[in-house]
C-alpha positions as CSV (number, residue, x, y, z in Angstrom):
1,M,0.0,0.0,0.0
2,V,1.3,3.4,-0.9
3,G,0.2,7.0,-0.9
4,S,-3.2,8.2,0.3
5,Y,-4.1,4.8,1.6
6,W,-2.2,5.6,4.8
7,R,-3.9,9.0,5.3
8,N,-6.6,7.8,7.6
9,I,-4.7,5.1,9.5
10,R,-3.8,6.4,13.0
11,S,0.0,6.6,13.7
12,H,0.8,5.7,10.0
13,E,-0.1,9.0,8.3
14,D,3.6,9.8,7.6
15,K,3.7,6.9,5.1
16,E,1.6,8.9,2.7
17,I,4.6,11.1,1.8
18,C,7.8,10.0,0.2
19,Q,10.3,9.1,3.0
20,C,13.4,10.5,1.2
21,N,14.6,13.9,2.3
22,T,14.3,15.6,-1.1
23,C,10.9,14.8,-2.7
24,N,8.1,15.6,-0.2
25,V,5.3,14.4,-2.5
26,T,2.6,11.8,-2.1
27,E,4.0,8.4,-2.6
28,S,3.0,6.3,-5.6
29,M,4.4,3.2,-7.3
30,E,5.5,5.3,-10.3
31,H,7.2,7.8,-8.0
32,I,9.0,5.0,-6.1
33,L,10.3,3.3,-9.2
34,T,11.1,6.1,-11.6
35,Q,10.6,9.7,-10.3
36,C,12.1,9.7,-6.8
37,R,15.2,11.8,-6.5
38,E,16.7,9.4,-4.0
39,E,20.4,8.9,-5.1
40,T,20.1,5.1,-5.1
41,T,17.0,5.1,-7.4
42,Q,18.8,7.3,-10.0
43,L,22.0,5.3,-9.7
44,I,20.2,2.0,-10.4
45,W,18.6,3.2,-13.6
46,T,21.8,4.9,-14.7
47,M,23.7,1.7,-14.2
48,A,21.1,-0.4,-16.0
49,R,21.2,2.0,-19.0
50,N,25.0,1.9,-19.0
51,L,24.9,-2.0,-19.1
52,W,22.8,-1.9,-22.3
53,P,25.3,-3.0,-25.0
54,H,23.1,-2.6,-28.1
55,R,23.9,0.9,-29.4
56,D,21.7,0.2,-32.4
57,I,18.7,-0.2,-30.1
58,P,17.9,2.9,-28.1
59,W,17.3,2.5,-24.3
60,P,13.6,3.1,-23.6
61,K,12.3,6.0,-21.5
62,I,11.6,4.3,-18.2
63,N,8.1,4.7,-16.8
64,L,5.7,2.5,-14.9
65,G,4.1,1.0,-18.0
66,I,7.5,-0.1,-19.4
67,I,8.3,-1.7,-16.1
68,L,5.0,-3.5,-15.6
69,G,4.9,-4.7,-19.3
70,C,8.6,-5.6,-19.6
71,G,7.8,-9.3,-19.8
72,C,6.0,-8.6,-23.1
73,I,8.9,-6.7,-24.8
74,N,9.7,-8.0,-28.2
75,L,12.3,-6.0,-30.0
76,Q,12.6,-6.2,-33.7
77,A,15.0,-5.1,-36.4
78,E,14.4,-4.0,-39.9
79,V,16.4,-6.0,-42.4
80,Q,16.6,-5.3,-46.1
81,E,15.3,-8.3,-48.2
82,R,17.5,-9.5,-51.1
83,N,15.0,-9.8,-53.8
84,E,13.6,-7.7,-56.7
85,D,11.4,-5.6,-54.3
86,N,14.2,-4.6,-51.9
87,R,11.6,-4.2,-49.1
88,T,12.4,-4.1,-45.5
89,K,11.4,-7.0,-43.3
90,R,11.0,-7.0,-39.5
91,V,12.8,-9.8,-37.7
92,P,12.7,-10.6,-34.0
93,R,15.7,-10.0,-31.8
94,P,15.2,-12.5,-29.0
95,G,18.6,-11.9,-27.3
96,P,18.3,-8.1,-26.9
97,S,14.6,-8.5,-26.0
98,R,15.4,-10.9,-23.1
99,L,18.3,-8.7,-21.9
100,L,16.1,-5.7,-21.8
101,Q,13.4,-7.7,-19.9
102,I,16.0,-8.8,-17.3
103,L,17.6,-5.3,-16.9
104,L,14.2,-3.6,-16.4
105,S,12.7,-6.2,-14.0
106,E,15.8,-6.6,-11.9
107,S,16.4,-2.8,-11.7
108,A,12.8,-2.3,-10.6
109,Y,13.3,-5.0,-8.0
110,L,16.5,-3.4,-6.7
111,V,14.7,0.0,-6.3
């Protein structure tokens, strides 16, 4: 339970507000995972981004939706077909997809 849930529970009202010394906002899951200015939170996401080895695939903008849906991530690459049409074809990239799923889920767990 986070945020306003704690507002009406005697002797637990202080849990409604972010407990770090810099934010002073109502706690929410999105705030905890992505928006809190706590040094460790920012460090974890920076380290995850720095671990990402695929320079041809941009690191996603981290938000609650990306974190919650990370198990469904399916990265694809456009590949030029070698035929008379020279069309591009989208092919799955299972290795980078799985790595991104792991980095996002483990980073969220660490936060």
